[in-house]
N, C-alpha and C positions, 0 to 999 in steps of 0.2 A: 490935626497939628497941635491943638491945645492939649489933647490927651497925652500925646508923647512928651510934651514939655513938662506936664504935671508929673509924669512917671520919672522923667530924668531928674526933677527936683526932689522927688520922694525917694529915689533909689539910695542915696547915701544913708538915710535914716533907716532903711530896711536892712542894710548890710551891717555885719559886725564891724565896728571901727578897726582900722588896721593896727593900731597900738594894742588893742585888746587881743587880736590874733597873735601878734608878736609876743606879748606877755604870756599868753596861754601856751604857746609852743615852747617858749623858754622854760616855763615851769614843767611841761611834759618831758622835755629833755632832761631836766634835773631829776624828775621822778624815775625816769627809765635808766639813765646812765650812772647816777650816783651809786646804786646798789652793785653795779658791775665794776666801776672804776675805783671807788674809794677803798674797798678791801685790798685790792692789788697794790695801790699806792702805799697804804699803811704797812702791808707785808714787806714791801721793798725798802721803804725808808726806815721803818721801826720793826724789824722782824723779832718775833718771840717776846713782845712786850704787851702790856695791857691794851694798847691801841690797836695792835694787829690781831690779838687773840679775841678781843671783844668788839670787832669792827661793826657788828650789827647795832651796837648802842649808838654809834656815830651816824651810821646810815639811817637808822630808824628816826633819830632826832631830826636829821635834815629832811627826810621824807615827810614827817609830821609837821614841821615848820612850813614846808611848801604847801601841804594840804590846807593848813589853817589860813595861811596868807591868801591862797586861792579862794577859799570859802568867803573870806572877808572882802577881798578886792575885786573879784571878777563879777561881771554883770550877769552872765548867762550860766545857768545851773547845769544844764544837760551835759555840756562838754566836761565840766568838773567831775560829774559822776562817772563819766566814761574813763577819765584819767586815773581813777582810783585803782584800776587794775594794773597800771604800768609798773609800780615797784615790785610786786610779787612776780609778775611775768618776767621781768629782767633778772630777778635774783634766782629764779628757778635753775637755769643752767649753771649759774655761778655757785650754787650750793650754799648760799648764805644762810638760809633758814633750814633747808632740808639737809639731811645727812646723806652720805653716799648710798647707804642701804635702804633708805626710805623715800626716795624722790617720788615714787608712784603714789604713795599715801599722801604725801604733801600736795602733789599737783592735783590729784583727784578729789581729795576730801577737804583739805584745809584751805586751799586757795580761795574758794568762794566765800568762806567766812572772813578771810583777811580783806577781801574786797568789800564785804558788808561792813566790816569794822571801819575801813577808810571812808566809805559812804556815810556811815553814821557820824564820823568826825566832821565831815564837810557839812552835813545837814544840821548838826547841833550848833556849830558856829554860825552858819548861814541864817538859821531861823531864830535862835535864841539871842545871839550877840548882834548880828547885823540888822535883822528885821525888828526884833522885839526890844533890842537895846538893853538886855539884861547884863549885869556886871560881868566883865571879862573873866574874872577868876571863879565866879560861880559857874559860868558856862564851862570853863576849863575843868572844874571839879566834876561836873556832870559827865563831860566827855571822858574823864579819867576813870569813871565807873563803867560807862556804857561800852566804849570801844574795846577795852581788854576783856570784858564779859562776853561780848559777841564773838571774840576770837577764841578765848580760853574754854568757855563752857562746852561748845561743840567738841573740842579736842578731848576734854575729860569724859564726855558722854561716849565718844567713839572709842576711847581707851578702856574705860571701866565697864561701860555697858555692852559694847560690841566686841571688845578685846582686839581692836584693830592693831594697836601697838601694845605688845606685852608690857604690863606695868612695871615689871622688874628689870626691863632692858635699859641699856645705855641710851638707846634712841628715845625712849620715853622721857628720860631725865632731860635730855637736850631739847626735845620738843617742848616739854613743859616749861622750861626756862624761857625759850623763845616766845611761847604763846602767852605767858603770864608776866613774869617779873620784867623782862625786857620791854614788853609792850607798855607797862606802867612807867618804867624809867624813861624811855624815849619820849613818851607823850608828855610826861611831867616836864622834862627838859624843853621840849618844843613849846609848851604853853608859856614857860617863863621867858624863853628867847623871842617868842613872837609878840610879846606884849608891847603895845605902843600907847602912850598917853594921849 
């Protein structure tokens, strides 16, 4: 009888608190649905404008803000690392990053590196900013180097080394933009918008 009472008292501390679960699921919904819904909204409201033509800049910024906030605010690390795959999985059928002619290359070769880039972003902010309490903007600068490098370098190796995507093709240019400049722009914006004193 005493053992069962002890277990009942201990049970709430063993479970993830309900608010943590709700907060985590809300962020997962943002990570999954923003890449699907936001480009469509921008195309309908503001067709043929900067906002609709470069919707990945807005989607990427929101995704990176969510990842940074999750890294800083969530207690449990493993669910955060699992959630890193959601944005690229949801954008695959939407064609946000991949082109119509190259979805196979994107899904088979680039998606794991995008996951690793997102994981690196969470780990950098989790370890350096939250745990070691290094200055936010120094941590942001480190992530600004590491995440785009993790995503862009494999793309360049696959393109130049293996010739997976012909370097002179239109697909190469659009992929290079998505894997390099857009990664830097969206992460820089997210770092600035996520800052809290």
